[in-house]
PLY file of the C-alpha trace (Angstrom):
ply
format ascii 1.0
element vertex 55
property float x
property float y
property float z
element edge 54
property int vertex1
property int vertex2
end_header
168.25 67.92 166.97
167.94 65.32 164.21
166.58 61.90 165.14
167.14 58.64 163.26
164.28 57.21 161.35
164.76 53.66 162.58
166.59 52.02 165.35
170.08 50.79 164.63
170.87 47.25 166.04
173.54 46.68 168.57
175.44 44.67 166.10
175.66 47.43 163.43
176.46 49.99 166.16
179.30 47.91 167.52
180.66 47.07 164.04
180.71 50.71 163.09
182.46 51.70 166.34
185.02 49.00 166.04
186.45 50.56 162.90
187.54 53.70 164.61
191.19 53.82 165.37
193.24 56.36 167.40
196.14 58.04 165.56
199.67 57.95 167.15
200.98 61.48 167.86
203.64 62.79 165.48
206.85 63.51 167.46
209.25 66.20 166.44
212.95 66.23 167.43
213.72 69.55 169.12
216.81 71.23 170.84
216.06 72.94 174.01
217.71 76.22 175.09
219.81 74.02 177.52
221.16 72.02 174.62
219.10 68.84 175.15
217.54 67.11 172.23
214.13 65.75 173.00
211.19 64.33 171.08
207.83 66.27 171.73
204.46 66.39 170.00
204.52 68.85 167.03
202.17 71.18 168.81
204.64 71.67 171.62
207.79 72.06 169.57
207.93 75.70 169.30
207.19 76.30 173.03
209.98 73.80 173.99
212.48 75.57 171.60
211.75 78.87 173.24
212.04 77.49 176.65
208.46 78.02 177.77
207.82 74.19 178.44
210.29 72.27 180.66
210.58 68.57 180.00
0 1
1 2
2 3
3 4
4 5
5 6
6 7
7 8
8 9
9 10
10 11
11 12
12 13
13 14
14 15
15 16
16 17
17 18
18 19
19 20
20 21
21 22
22 23
23 24
24 25
25 26
26 27
27 28
28 29
29 30
30 31
31 32
32 33
33 34
34 35
35 36
36 37
37 38
38 39
39 40
40 41
41 42
42 43
43 44
44 45
45 46
46 47
47 48
48 49
49 50
50 51
51 52
52 53
53 54
């Protein structure tokens, strides 16, 4: 495993980590087999359309 050549200060570490932002999940509008229209994450859209996932 690679090791850093020098120690990184707490200020630099915290400044770098503070720039990280979580991304909001993209929602897709899907019609279920029962006829409901729901908004679900894109990864679940196909499963909801086929009726594998109940919401």
